[in-house]
Structure formats: C-alpha cells, structure tokens
N, C-alpha and C positions, 0 to 999 in steps of 0.2 A: 104617649108623649106627655111628660109631666108638665104641670103649670109651673110658673116661675116660683122658686123657693119651696116647691113641694117636695117632701121626702117620703119615700115609700115605707110602709110599715111591714111587719112580719105576718100579718093576718093571712095573706094568701099562701105564704110558705108553710105556715102551720096547718092550714086547711089541706094543702096538697100532701104533706107528710102524714097527716092523720089518716088519710084515705088508703095509704099503703101503695099508691100507684107507682112510686119510685122503685120499690122492691119488686113489684110485679113486672115493671118494664125491664129491670135488670135481669130478671130470670128468663125473659123472652129474647133478650138482645143477643145477637151473635157476637161472640168475643173476637175482637180483632187484635188485641194487644194485651198481654198479661203482665206488662210492667218490666219484663226483662229486656235487655238490649236486643234490638232487631238483628236477625242473622245478616251477616255481611255477605253480599254477593261477590262473585269472583271478579274483583277489579283487576285490570291488566295494566302492564306498563305501557306508556304512551309509545306507539310505534314511530319510527322515523318518517317524517314527512317534509314536504316543502312548504314553508310559510309563504303565503302570497304577498306580493309587493304592494298591493293596494287593497283597501277595504272600502266598499261602497255600503254605507249604512243608511237605512230608510226607517223613518218613524213618523207617526202622526200624533196629533193632539186635538182635543175638542173641549169646549166649555159651553154650558147651557144655562140660561138665566131668564127669569121673568122680566118684562119691561115694567118698571115701577108705575103704579097708578092706572095701568090699563085694565079695563073691565069690559067683558069677562077677562080673567087672567090670560095675558098674551105673552108668549115666550119666543125666544130666538136663540141661536147658537152660532159659535164660531168653530170652524174646522181648519186645521193646518196640516201641511205635509212638508217634511224636511228631508233633504238628502245631503249627506256629507261624504266626500271622498278623502280617505286618509292614506297618506304615504307611509306605509309601515316601515320601510327601510329607513327613512329619515327619522321616524318616531323611535325605532329601536336604538338608533344611534345617539339619542339625547341622553345627557347625564342624568342620573336619578339619585334621589336621597337614599341613604343606606337603609333606613328603617322602614319608611313608607313606600319606597320605590316611586315616589311622585316626581314629576318633572316640572320645569319652569312653565307656568301657564302661557307666557308670551311665546316661548319657543314651541309649545304644544300647538298653538294656533297656526303657526307657520307650516305645520305638517298636514293641514287639511284645507279643503275648499268646500263651501256649503251653498245650498240653494233652498229657498223656502217659498211656498205658495200657500194661500189661504182664502177662505170665503166665508160668507155669512149665510145661514140657512134659516127658513121659517120653522117655528115650532107650533105648539098648541095655540089655536085662535088667531094666528098671524095670517089673516086673510089679506088678499091683495086688493088694491083699490079698484081694479077693473072687474072685480067680482069673483076672481079665482079663489077657491077654497084653500086653506092651509095645505091640505094633502096634495092638491093639484099643483100649487106653487112649489112645494117641495119636490115633486116629480120633475117639474120643468127645470128647477134650479140645478139638481144634481145631473140631469141630462146635459144641460148647458156647460157645466163645469167639465164634464168628461170630454166634450167636444173642444173646449178651449185649451186644455192642459196637454202638454207633450214634453218629453225629455229626449226622445229619439226622433225618428223621421215620420212618426205617425202619432195621431192624437190618442188619448186614453180611450176615446170612444172606438177608434179603429182596433185598438188592442182588445177591448172588451168584445167587440164583434167577432174577432178571431177565436176568443176563448168560448164564446157562446154558440159556436157554429152548430153544435149538436143539441142545443137546449134553447130552441127558439119559441116554444109554445108555453104560454102562461094563461091564467085567467084574466079576464078584462079588469083593468085597474079601477073602473068606475064602481063606486060603493054599491049602487043599486042595480048593477047589471049582473045577470046570471050566466053570461057567456063564459064557458070554461076553456075554450080553445081559440086564442088569438095568437097571431104570429108576430114576433118581435123582428123588425127589419133592421138593416144596417144604418150607419150614421148618415148616409147620403140618400136614404129613402124614407118614406113615411107611410105607415099603414093605418087603417082605422078599424075599430071593432065593427064587425058586420051587423051586430045587434043594436048598438046604441050610438055608433058613429064617433066615439071618443078616439082621438089620435093616440096611437101606441108609440111610445118612445123607446129608444134603445136601452136606456137606464131601467126601464120597466122589467127587463130581463133579470135584473138583480132581485126583484120582488121586495125591495126594502120598503116600498110604500105600503105593503100589506100589514106592516107593524105600526103604521101611522094611524093612531086612534085619536081623533080630534077632541076627545074628552080627557086625554091624558098627556103628560109630558112626552115629547118626541125624542128624548135624549138617546134612547137606544137606536133609533133610526139614524141619528147623527153619528153615533159610534160605529154603526155598520158601514156608513159611507166613508168614514175615516179608515176603517179596515180595508175597504175596497180600494181606496186611493193608494194605500201602501202596497197592496198586491199588484195593482195595475202599474205602479211606478217600477217595480221590479221587472215585470214582464215587458213593459215598454222599452226599458233599457236593454234587456237581453235580446229582444227581437231585433232591435236596431244593430247591436254589436255583432251578432252572428252573421250578418249579411256580407261583411267584408273581411279580408284577411287581417287588416289592422285591428278590426273589432274583435276578431277571434283571438288574436294575440293578447288583447286587453283582457278578455275573459280568462285566458290561461294564467294571467298574473294577478287575478282579482278574486277576492272573496266577497260575495254579496250577502249582506246581513240585514235581516228584518228584526223588529222588536216583537217580542211575544212568540207564540207558537207559530209554526208553519202550518196554518190551518185557516179555514173559513167556516164560521158558525152561523146558525140561524138561517135566514132566507138566502144569504149569499153562499151557503155551503155548496151550491152548484159550481162555484169557482174551484173548489178543492181538486176534484178530479180533472177539471179542465186545465188547471195550472200544471198538475203532474204530467198530463199528456203533452202539454206544450214544452215543458222542461225535457221530456224524453225526446221530442222532435229536435230540440236545440242540441241535446247531447249527441244525437245521431249525426248532426251536421259537424260536430267537433271530433267525432271518433276517428276519422281518417287522419287527423292531425295530432292524435294522441293527447288531446286536451280533456281534462276532467272538469266539468262544470261544478263550481262550489257555491252552493246556496245554503245558508244556515241562519239560525236566529238565536237570540238570547232570551231566556225566560226568567223574569224577575220575581214572580210570585205564583202561587197555586200549589196543587197537590204534589207535583214533582219536586219543586223547590223545598216544600215542607218535608217530604220523605227523605230527600238527600241530606237535609240538615239533621233529621232524626238519626239516620245511619251514622253520621259523623259525631254524634253527641257523646256516647259513653265509651270508655270510662271518663274521658276528659273532653269537653266541648271542642269541636273543630280539629281533633287530633287522632281520631280512630282510623280514618282512611289515610294511607300514606300519600305523600305528595307525588305528583307525576304519574297518576293512575287514572283510568277511565273505565266506565262500564256502559255497555250497550244493552239496555233491558229489552227482553223479548215480550211477546204478548202475554205469556203465562205469568211472567214476573209482574207486569203492569196490573193485570187483573187480580192477582193474589195479594199484592202489597200496596198498590197506589190508587187505582180506579177500579173498584169492584164492578163486575158485570151484573146483570139482572134479567128478568123476563123481557124487559123492554129493550135490552141491548144484548141479544144473543150472539151477535157476531163479534169478530175481533175488535179490540179497542182501536179507535182512530180510523177505521176503514173508510168511512164516508166523509170525514171532515178534515183530515190532515193530509198534507202533501210533503211531510217530513217526519222523521222519527227521533225520539228523545235520546240524549247522551248525557251521562253524568261524568263531569271532568273535574278532577282535583289537580290543579295546576302545580307546577314546580314551586311556586310561591305560596301554596296552600290556600288559594281561593277555590271555592266551589262554584262551578259554572254549570247551569243546566242549559244545554243547547238542543236545538232541533236541526237535523241535517236532511236536506232533500236527497232522494235516492232515485233519480230518473230511470236508472237501468233496471229497477225492480217493479213488480206489480204489487199493488195494495193487497192485503195490509202489509205495510213496510216493516212492522215489528216481527213479522214472520220470515223476512228475507235474510239473506246472507249479509255480512257487514258491507257497508257502502264502499264503493271504490274510492270516493273522495275522503274517506274517514281520516287517513293519516295526515293529509294536507289540512283538513279542517282543524284537527287537534294542534298541529304545528302552528297554525295561524292564530287560533283562539287562545292557546295557553299563555303566550306572552302578553295578551291583551286583558288578562284578568287583573283587576286593580282593587285596592281598598278592601272593603268588607264584602267579598264575593260579588263584585260588580264587573260588568263587561264594558270595557272602555269605548268601543264604537257606539254603543247605545247611549252611554253618558254624553258623548260628544254630539250625536245627532239629536238627542232629546233636548240638549241646550239650545239647539237651533229651532226645533219644531214646537217646543212647549209654549203654550199660551199663558202668560203670567195671570194668575187668578184675579188679582185686583184690577189690572189694566184691561183684561178681557171682560170682566164684569162691568167696568166703567164704560167700555165701548158699547156693550149691549144696552146699558142704561141710558146712553146718549140718544137712543131712539125715541125717548120721550119727546112728544111734540113741543116745539117752542111756542110760547104764548104769542098769539097774533099771526102765526104762520098759516 
C-alpha cells in the first residue's frame, strides 16, 4: 500500500527480470491458451418451452464498516434481503424502444411487487454491554433473525431445522472448549454443551461462527449469513406453496430466481445437499400433477462469465455465437476449459457445493446469460446428469428477460430493492458513534 503521492520505481522489476525467474516460470507453466480462438462447443437451438407467468427473484446485500473513533477498532455491518415478484405476462406486453428494448420505468414498476428486510450485525471488537463477546453476540443475533423472519407459514429457523435434519452434530462453539460432538436442536428446544455448559443455538448448525476471528474483520461471516438468508427465503416460500393446491398451481406458473450460483460455500456448504434433497422432495409432491419445479439463478461474474465472453469474442466481439442458442457444459468441459481440477479436488466439479448446474444462453436479442438450473430429479454431480426436465421452460422464461449488456432483468429489479446504498449504509453504521453526554 503506497504512501500518499508515492510512485513506484522500476528497481524491483529490473531485479526480477535479471534473475531470469520469469522465463523459468514460463517454461514450467502448463499452457492453457495458445492465443488462438477457443474451440466453440456444440451450442444448440433453444428448444420450445413455456415461459412462466411470474418470476420470484431473491437477492441479498451487505455492507461492513468501522465505527469512527472506536478503539480498539470496532466494526459492524448491515445485511438486507429483497424479494420481488414480477408479472412477466404484463412485463412482456409493455412497449419497448426499438434499439435498446428498454421499457418505461414507471410502467416497469407496475409489473412487480417487492418486500425487503434487513438487520445490523456486530463485527470485530463489537462487544455487548452485558459482557457478551462479539462472537457470542453474532451467534445470538443471527439465531434471533432466523426465528423472526418468515415469508411462508414457518420461520426461517423452522426451515433451517428441516434442512439440517441429517446434520445436527457440530463442535462446541466456545473458543476454549474441545468438545467435538454437540447436538444442534430445533428452534423450540435448547441444548447445552455437556463439557462447558454453553447454550447451543440452531444457527450454530451453519457453523458461520467458526469464521468469526475476533482479531480480524468479520465481513466474510456477514456475507455467509446473507447467502444463508437467500437460500432460506427460497426454501421457505417453496415449502409453504407445495402444501396446498393453490400453492402448487403457483409453482407451476412461476420461475424462482436467485442471484449468483445455486450453491453454498464455506461453512454453509452443508446446505447444498440439503437443499437439493428438499427440492427433490418438493418435486415428488408435484410429479402427480405434472408440474416441473423451476429454480434457477443468474451469474454476473466469475470464471463461467469470463469463459462465455471469451468464446464469443473472436473474430468479432459478441458475435461469434449465434443468437438463440444455448450450451449445457458437462463435467469434462468444465474441468478442461473453466475450472481445472487438481489433487485437492479429485471428484467432479460442484459435487459438494452446488445444487444447480451451469447453462450458457445466447438470447434472441444477443445477450449472454450464464444461468444455474436446479435439477432435483438427478443425483449429484449434476454436470454428469442428462439434461434437466425444466430446461426448455427455463430458457423460454430467461431468454426474454435478458436486457442491456448481458444482464438478467429479474436480478436488476431485485437488486434495486435489496442493495444497501454505500454512503447511506456507511452513514448508518457511523451513527453508532456515542453522543457526547449520553
């Protein structure tokens, strides 16, 4: 990190070049790309499918900031969750500008309904006045939020309990306790560590607290909780709808969309297989009525987006892949061209962390969309499975929702609801500075 007005010189570059380490590194490096255009996989014409009449889009946001003047450095964060229901029939009927295909913003808002919730969480050194440590306060806060939030007929805590039914044993959350096997109970019961007596919370089953290092910023813990809220919102809604005939009819006419990959990373990876199994249970409930559950996501960045862009680059940017085509990469393609495997990852890509599989879609209007599509009828790894049964409907729904420069409209709309404005969010955290005389 340079000092103000400091400019780096060339001495370090000259020293590195003089040693010959660049040439040595180049000679040892496995060549991934020789500069020629990448081979184009077999993109297929979009099959005929039924566009869903509604889209439920789910997205979260978070911001993390130090509290000015607090010593030692004390931090806190905001986490939000947004859900938008879009009437695609009404949306597709709106007049569009011929060049950009944009619609009147006021008319666009009339096609959707949104709901937002949010909370504040402690970070590094944010100890509670009653003596609770920042880590303990964080555990209790996320547990309370899961108990308080619901969109269906059960709380997020009850949804989490159902997902964790086969993963109830964790290490004791106490930093100085060595007990390796404690049981996470449901939201209506409370257990204690038999060794140290610490109360064990339902949220402890996510193990997010294990990443809470009281000497470092807790922004990653806040992000994991945001990811958890997005997943639980999806499952909370689906578990509610599948219980009634009216709800199942709603599922038949709705695409459920998350932001980012259909995956759970880090300590919450335990949710990935649990979500897949629950989606399979829900799909079995729908099977007798010939309803296909449609859960997908839009991916805005990362190796899949970069690879898709590279495929479409030559000889002219954005024109190599014909419009109205899609490609469903299998495990071999992913490993050879996008995410290389290694000794630490001998198994198929995504086997443990994803509950959806990637799709490259070039829409009729020439937008590139990277989607993930859940496939509850198949066993992981999904990239080794046959094409998903909901594939045609997913493409028929997503294609018309590609807008602008390779953007997915449902995520633009829900992000507008969930996103925490940087300055306003920062000001809110800074308002925690104690008032003089208080």
